[in-house]
C-alpha positions, -999 to +999 in steps of 0.1 A: -074-343-590-057-333-622-062-298-635-052-307-671-077-299-697-080-308-734-102-284-754-101-259-782-092-230-758-061-244-742-041-217-725-007-235-722+009-264-738+037-276-714+065-295-733+088-317-713+117-336-731+130-365-710+160-388-712+167-412-684+155-389-655+126-410-643+125-399-606+130-362-615+103-365-642+078-380-617+084-350-593+082-326-622+049-339-635+034-341-599+042-304-595+027-296-629-006-314-620-007-296-587+003-262-600-020-254-630-052-247-611-074-224-632-053-227-663-065-249-693-034-270-698-021-296-723+010-315-711+032-332-736+061-355-727+086-367-753+107-396-740+139-399-759+144-436-758+150-438-720+160-471-705+150-463-669+112-468-673+104-431-677+079-437-705+062-465-686+059-441-656+042-415-676+018-440-693+007-456-660+010-427-635+000-397-656-025-410-682-038-375-689-004-366-705+002-367-742+032-391-744+056-394-774+079-424-772+110-422-793+128-454-799+162-436-797+175-403-783+163-378-809+180-349-792+165-319-774+158-298-805+140-325-825+121-338-795+108-304-787+098-299-824+078-332-822+058-319-792+055-284-807+037-300-837+011-313-813+007-282-791-026-265-790-021-238-764-021-200-768+013-203-750+040-229-751+059-236-718+093-253-723+100-271-690+129-293-681+122-327-663+146-316-635+123-288-624+094-285-600+068-257-603+062-237-572+028-225-562+010-208-592+040-201-614+022-211-646-008-189-638+015-160-630+032-162-664-001-166-683-015-135-666+016-115-672+016-123-709-022-118-712-018-083-698+002-070-728+002-087-762+036-071-769+052-094-744+066-124-763+076-146-734+082-150-697+106-170-675+105-178-638+131-173-611+151-205-608+160-217-573+182-245-560+165-271-537+179-251-507+161-220-520+192-201-532+190-183-565+204-198-597+220-176-624+211-194-656+196-163-672+222-146-695+228-121-722+232-133-758+268-144-768+291-116-779+329-115-783+335-095-751+316-122-731+330-153-748+366-141-743+360-140-706+336-169-702+351-196-725+389-191-721+415-193-694+409-156-687+378-168-667+401-184-641+426-155-642+399-129-634+367-148-622+350-116-609+356-094-639+330-070-652+323-088-685+315-121-667+292-103-643+275-086-672+271-119-692+257-139-663+236-109-651+252-113-617+244-077-606+207-080-614+186-086-583+160-107-600+134-095-575+119-070-599+106-074-635+137-078-657+142-081-694+163-111-703+180-117-736+187-154-731+164-171-706+170-208-703+147-234-718+145-250-683+114-229-679+103-205-707+068-196-717+064-182-752+035-166-770+024-190-797+018-162-822+054-151-822+067-186-830+072-202-864+042-223-875+064-253-879+097-262-861+103-244-829+140-251-827+167-251-855+178-288-855+213-278-865+216-273-827+206-308-815+214-305-778+231-271-770+224-235-782+190-243-797+174-221-770+200-194-775+193-195-813+155-192-806+161-163-783+183-146-809+156-150-836+129-136-813+151-106-804+161-099-840+123-098-848+118-072-821+103-094-794+111-091-757+114-117-730+110-111-693+119-127-660+089-126-637+100-125-601+067-137-586+070-170-606+094-195-591+106-229-601+129-252-583+157-265-606+179-294-599+206-279-621+230-303-637+208-333-627+193-339-662+204-363-689+231-340-703+252-350-673+255-385-688+272-371-719+310-374-724+328-345-705+294-332-694+287-321-730+313-293-728+328-300-763+293-303-779+284-270-763+314-252-777+308-267-811+272-253-808+286-219-800+308-220-832+278-231-852+258-202-837+284-177-847+285-192-882+248-187-885+246-151-872+281-136-877+294-155-908+321-179-917+350-155-909+338-148-874+331-185-868+366-193-880+381-168-857+361-182-828+372-217-836+409-206-837+405-187-804+390-217-786+416-240-799+445-217-789+428-217-755+428-255-756+466-255-760+470-233-729+446-255-709+464-287-719+499-272-713+488-260-679+472-293-671+503-312-681+523-291-656+498-300-629+501-337-638+539-335-635+535-317-602+512-344-589+481-321-587+463-338-615+461-374-627+473-385-661+438-400-667+423-365-662+447-350-688+439-377-714+402-371-710+408-333-713+429-339-744+402-361-760+376-333-753+398-307-769+404-329-799+367-333-804+363-296-803+391-290-828+376-316-852+340-304-847+329-340-837+299-339-815+292-368-792+256-366-801+244-377-835+208-380-847+196-416-850+202-427-886+167-443-889+148-411-881+136-396-913+129-359-919+093-365-907+093-354-871+071-383-860+091-410-877+102-437-853+079-424-825+049-438-808+023-413-797+000-421-768-029-397-761-054-399-733 
């Protein structure tokens, strides 16, 4: 029996954006229906023009879910904003379709936030299917982290102190921990600290929208926490982003430059662009030597060169559909129970 409720006192609105991950979405929704006991919940799924029957699965198998069907891929930021405009909960839970809630993770996060109104949000411990810990929780981007995480220095010194600090590798995550940048794979936020309209900045369509949101919350004095007793299984890398060219690496770095332009200004963003492109020269030169030595294929090098060219030119693989107007619900079909 479903535990989903639709009333004026909804505790949590769970937002799931899906793109061609039907089987994972089914497991995610099944875990949601089984894991919200005692919590008044609204579940919203935005399907971004999937071609694998995802929307049909939700409509037929989970009729209690509010379903938004986009005719094309509207991107992660815009799709979340579509659902956010429909959300009624005191809290909003951003949840990836490649996750599965464990036990009473939702109730644990609700109780944690209810206990202190100064807590802006909570995230769960993310685990691999084999139970091992994932390290997707990070600190916000800073020069000392980017230099070691996004350049060839990462391979030269993979265990350096800056990388460990950035990825919080020395945090045990078995105690309550403040986190600057929890992933949107599972993030519950207090509705009252969020903007009334538009959860994400749509200048970050796929990547860095959650980083930008965390930065805005932190700049406003809000704090986010990792709650060790709340656990979620995460099939990391199994979502729709994996179908993007070069796994979306170039789009992600373009998002990072855009993030720096927004918060640090044009000069800093230009310096970052230059640093990343100098790094590309080193990567391509080293890769060419490996091709000549027979350690890499020429096809690999040409793909890498195309990725680096896209980064230099700022050409994202993802583009918003041309027929989607400023109106968030344009081009979408909304199905409510």
